[in-house]
Structure formats: structure tokens, C-alpha cells
N, C-alpha and C positions, 0 to 999 in steps of 0.2 A: 772203984774197980772198973776195969774195961768191960764193955758190952760186946757180946758175941753176936755176929750177924750170920744168919743162915742164907745160903744162896739157893734160890729155887730155879728150876729149869722150866722154860716155856715150851710146850709141845707145839710143833709146827701147825697142828690142826686148829689151834686157837688164833692163829694169825689171819688177818683179813686176806681174802683171795687175791686182791690186787698186789699185796706185799709178796705173797708166794709166787705169783706170776712174774713179778719184777726180779725175784731171785732166780727163777728158772731161766729167764732171758739172758742172764749173765753166765750161765753154766756152759762149759765146753761140751761137745757132742758126747764124749764118753761118760761124763757125769750126768747128762740128761738121761742116758740109758740106765744108769744106776738109780737115779732119783725116782723113775716111774715104777721101780720095784720095791720102794720103801713101804708104801701104804696105798690104800684105795684112793684117798683124796688126791695124793700127789700124782697117781696114775691118771686120774680123770683130767686134772689140769695139764699134766705133761703130755697128754695125747693131742693137744692142739697142734694143727699142722704148721703153725709158724715156728715151732720149736724144732722142726725136722726138715727144714728147707735145705740143709747141708747134706742130707742123705743121698747117696748114689745107689739107685735101685738096680740090682743085677737081675737080668732076665735071661736065664739059661734054658728054660723050657717053657712050653706054653702054659703050664700050670703056674709058673712064676708071675703071670699077668695078674693073678689074684692079689699079689702084694700091692699092686697099684690101686686097689680098691679099699685098702685100709684107710681109716679116717686120718691117721697121723701123716699119711703120705700124699695128701691132696694138694700140697703146695711144693712138692718135690721139683727140683730143677734139672736133674740129670739122670739119665737112664743108660745102663751099660748092657748092650746086647752081644758083646764079644766074649770069647773064651780064650784062656791062655794066661801067660805071665806078662810082665812089664806093664802093670796097670791095666790089665784087661786085654791087651793086644799082644799077640805073639809075633814078634818081628822075625821075618825070614828074608832070604835073598830076593824073593819076589814081592815082598811087602804085604803078603796076604795074611789073613787070620782065619781061624776055624770058627764057624758060627753054627748055632742050632737052628737059625731061622729058616723055616720052610716058606714056600711061596704064599700059602694061605695064612701063615703065621704073621706076616708083616701087616696084613690088613687088620687082623685082630689087635695087634699092637697099636696101630694108628687109631683104631676106634677107642681104645682105652685112653691113649694120650690126649685125644680130642676132648676128653672130659676133665683133663688137668691142664688148664691154660698156663700154668707156671713153668712147664717143661721147656728148657732152653737148649739142652744138648742131648743128643742120642749117640753115645759112643759106639762106633762100629756100624752105623747105619749104611755106610757106603759099601759094605760087604754083604748086604742082605739082598735076596732075590724077591721078586714078586710085586714090585711097585707098579709095574705097567697094568696089572689087573685091578688096581684099586681105583675107586671112583675119584675123578679129578678134583672135585671140591674138597674131599677129605685129604687128599695129598697136599693140596695148596694150604689148607688150614693148618696142618701139622708142620710142613716145611717152612712156611713163612713165619711161624711163631718161634722158630729156633734162633739162636744167636750164631751158631756155627753150622755150616752145611757144606759137605764135600759131595757135590753132584757129579760123581765120577763113573764113567764106564771105560775102564782101562784094562788092557791085557798085556801080558809079558812074553808069551810065546804061544805057538799054535796049540800046544797040548793043554794050556791052562788059560783060556781066553776070557774067563769070567772072574778074574781075581777081584775086580771092583765092578759089579754088575748093576749099579744104580743108574739106569737109563730110563728117562721119562718118555712117554708117548707124546706125540705132537700137541694134542689138546692139553695134556697135563703141563707141558713145558710152557705153552703160551699163557695159560691161566696163571702159572706161577710167576712168570716174568711180569705179567700185568699187575699182579698183587704186589710184588716187590717194588715195582716202579712207583706205585701209589704210596705204600707204607709198609715197613718191614721191621722186624726185630733183628734181622741179620746184621752181624758185625763182621763176619768172615764168610766168604763164599769162594769155593773152588768149582770151576766148570770144566769138564773134560769129557769128550766122547759123546756129547748129546746130539741128537738129530736136529741140527739147525737148518736142514734143507729138506724140501719136498722130494718125493720119489723121482729121481732123475730118469728112471726107466719109462715114466709116463709122459715125458716131454716128446715133442715132435722131432723124430730123428732126422727129418729132411731139412730142418732149419740149420743153415750154415752160420752158427753163432760160436764165437770163441768160448771155450769151455769155462774159463774163469768168469767171463761176463754172464754166461748162462747160470752159473752157480749163484752169482750175486743176485740174479733176478728171481731165484727160487727159494728165497729165505722163508723158512717156517716162522721164524721170529724176525719181524721187520727190524732194520737197522736202528730205527728210532726207538722202538720198544726195548731192544737189546741194550742200547746205550742208557736209556732212562733207568732200567732195572739195575744193571751192573754198577753204574755210577752212584747208586743209592746205598751202597754197602761200603763200609770203611776200608776193609782189606779184601782184595780180589786176586785170585790166581786163575788165569785163563790158559789152559793147556790144550793145544790144537794138534790132534793126531791124524784125523781122517778127513776125507773130502766133505763129509757131512758136518764137520765142525764149524768153527767160526769163520765167516767170510770176510773178505777185505773191506766190504762196505760196512759191515758191523763194527770192525775195528775202527774205521774212519769216523763213523758216527759217534763212537765212544770218545775218541780224542776230541771231536768237535764240541760235544756237550761239556766236557771237562774244561776246555779252553775258554768257553764263554760264560759258564755258570759256576756258581760256588756250590759244587756237589759234595756229598759226604765222603766220597772215596778219597783215601789218603795214601794207600799203599796198593800198587798195581804191578802184577807180574804177568808178562805175556810170553809164553813159551810155545812157539809154533814150529812144527817140523814138516809142514806142508806148504804154507805160504809165508811171505814176509809180513809180519804184523804191521810194519810201517809202510809197506808197499810204496806207492808213489804219492803218498799224502804230502801235502804242502809243508815244507820245512818249518815255516813260521808258525803254522798251526800246531805242529808237533812240539815246537819249543814252548808255546803258550801252555799247552796241555801238560807236558811233563813237568814244567816248572811251577805248576799249581799243585802238584802232588808233593808228598813228603818222601816217598820211596818209589823207585821204578826199577824193575829188573826185566831183562829180556835176553834173547840168545840169537847171535849171528844174524842181525838184521840191520837195515838202515844204510843209507848212502852217505858219502862224505859230505854232501850238501846238507842233508838232514842233521847229521851229528854236529856239523859246524854251527847251525842255527841253535840247536839244543844247548851246546856248550857255551855259546855266546850269551844266550839268555840266562844261563846259570851264573856266569862270572860277571856279567855286566848289568843284568836286570835285577828285579826284585823277586828273587826265586825263593820258594818254600822248600825246594828239594834238599833233603838231608842225606840221601843215599841213592846212588846210581850204580848199577852193575850190568854190564853187557858181557855175557858168557860166550865163549867160543867165537869171538869176533874175528872177522877177516883182518889180519894184520895190515894188509895193503890199505884198507880204509883208514886205519889209525895213522899209518906212515904218511898218508897224503893229506892229513889234517894240518892246520896251522899248529906247529909244535909249541909255540908260545901259549896258544889257547889251551892246548892239552896240559901243559905244565900248570897253568893257572887253575884249571879244573881239578887237577890232582892235589894242588895245594889247598884247595877249599875243602875237599872231603876224601882225599886219598885215591888209591887205585880204583878206577871205575870200569875196568875191563879185564877179561881174562882171555889169553890166547888158547887155541885148541889143546895144546900140549898140557897146559896147567889144568884145564878142565878134566882131561883124561886122567891125569895123575890123581886128582881129587876123587874122581869116581872110583878108581881102583882102590884107593885108600879106604873109601866108605864100604865097598864090597868086602874088602879084607876084614874090616871091623865086624861086619855082619856075619861073616863066616866064623869068626872067633866066637861070637855070641852063640851061633847055632851049635858049634862044636862043644862048647862048655855045657849046653843044656842037654845034649844027646847022651 
């Protein structure tokens, strides 16, 4: 006669802790949430911070800062301080978002983040006010530990000039650049509207010095420090809007260090609406610098001699460049280039410039799309 076999079930509580921990490590986020509700033992083991690194902590009020003191969130990597739709950011024509953060609230947030060294992203930080009133060492400690930083002070019209109000004081800015130049977690950095110059009103008005030369001599951040810091980040966007922004000597120092040293920077975007980022920099220096990058984007700058050297380095040298884009370029510059050189460059990686008409059409199309989004949400 056949024998009957009874199957017994093993309760998870009898399993060794290391086995349970191994099981929890393989659970997706939603199942981790459910597992800690099963029993006390699972909750105790499931509360370990390493199981919650995926969590994005939303901070909509000052009271929400208490969330960041929970044991399970002591290894969290991302914090969201924005409100709205589209993943926390409400897109509108001006690019702004609504935020809860008051000026004193940002200091409180930084104090809490300083106790969680794993935080790498603060979504919506660029729309927060109050950073100038925070102790410089605290600012540097938090910002330099991030992987992504939009250091932006941008405005879109006279009535709404603080859409992106993250502007550092001179001491904060210098300490941050010094720290980034030495060692940083930053992988992406956008710099716009920062006070790169000392107060021009305090200079001797009797000195008959060319305005641009005077600006270059009044750097809050020395060209060497600027270059060392910026080139130490893999992807960088430099947007120059005001006289206080990036100077020609700072741009030149950046190109120089990229040309002669193997720096971490791989993607560089220079968008200046006040000075030519390429200025009168030596064409061969620009060629060496740009062809050591993987991507370079700029707008309406450079001479025919400079672009000839850059393109020749691209098609004839040992170039790393995979993408080159010059927006709003002066077509006369392109027409006066060696057309055979232009064709060879296009053959290597396609169209590398856009004329003003194409850029304008693209911008109108983008604005139309944003208007459609706004209309559908209202």
C-alpha cells in the first residue's frame, strides 16, 4: 500500500535572520511595504535603512521634515521639495513650480539633510529661497554631497524675477567651488546667474580701464578655481545672463585645463547672451579642449578661424567628440569655412549647427507644446 506524506509549513519566524534578510533584499519596493506589515519580526528586520534607499521623501511642509528622522529613511537618496504634477514639478511657460519652502525652512532642511550623508538629489531645490542666510559650511556640505545641482538664479520677466532664486553669497560660492575642485559627488552641474564678480560700484571710477578688462580683474571666483571646479564634474551647463556671470578669463581657464589635463568633464554646454564664450581664445587651444570632450553645445559664438581649427581637429585628429551643436550660428561664419571640411564634419556626426530661423521655429514649437499642457490641466 502506498504511504501518505503530510506536508508541513514552516513559519518565517523559525528561519535564521540572515535568510530572512536575504529574502527582503530581493523584494521590490511595494512588497517591502507589505512585508513590514505581516508581523513584528518582519517589521523589525524590514525597518533597516538599506531596504529603503529607493524611497523619495516628499517634503511639502515643515512638519514633513520629521519623516527624515525615521530610522528606515537614514539612507534615503532623494528628497522632493516641489509641489504639483509631472513627477513633482508643475511645468508652465515660465518653467516655474510652486513650493512650500520659506526662507527659514531651507536652513532647517539643510540641517536635517546634513545628518543623512546618502542624500544625492533634492528635487526642486533651485526654486527655494533663503540659501543666502545659511551658514556657508552647511551649504557646502549639503550641495557638494549631491549628484545633481542646478545652481540657478534666473528670471523670465520683470514681474516674476525670482522663478529660480538659488543664488549664493560670495563666501558660499567660493567655498563651494573650492570643495568641488578638490573632491565632489556631483555628476551634473548647472551654473546660471551667480555673482562671479565683486561689487563694481566699489571700484575706482577714475580709472580709465576697458569695462571687459575691469570685469575680468574683479572675479569673485578666480579663473583657476573656476576651471578646476567646473572641470571636475562630468556634465556641466554654463548659462551666462548678466554682467556678474562668467567672465571671459574664466571661460578661457576652463578650456585651458581641459586641453592639457584629463579632467572628469565630458559634456559641456556654454550658453552666453552677454559675451562670446570663445572670445579671442587661441583656435588651437579650443580645438584641443573641445576634442577632448564627448559633447559640446554652444550658441552663436566663435570665429571662422576658431571653428576651422575645431573641425580640423575633429576630422583629422584623435577626437573624443561624439556630439557638437552650435545653435543660432551666424551663417556667414559657416559659409566662409572650408566647405569640404564642413562636409567631412557632417559626415562624421551629422548636422552640427542650427541657423537662427531653425532655432526660432523649435522654440515656438516648444512653447506651443507647453501651452497645450497648461490648457489641458486648467
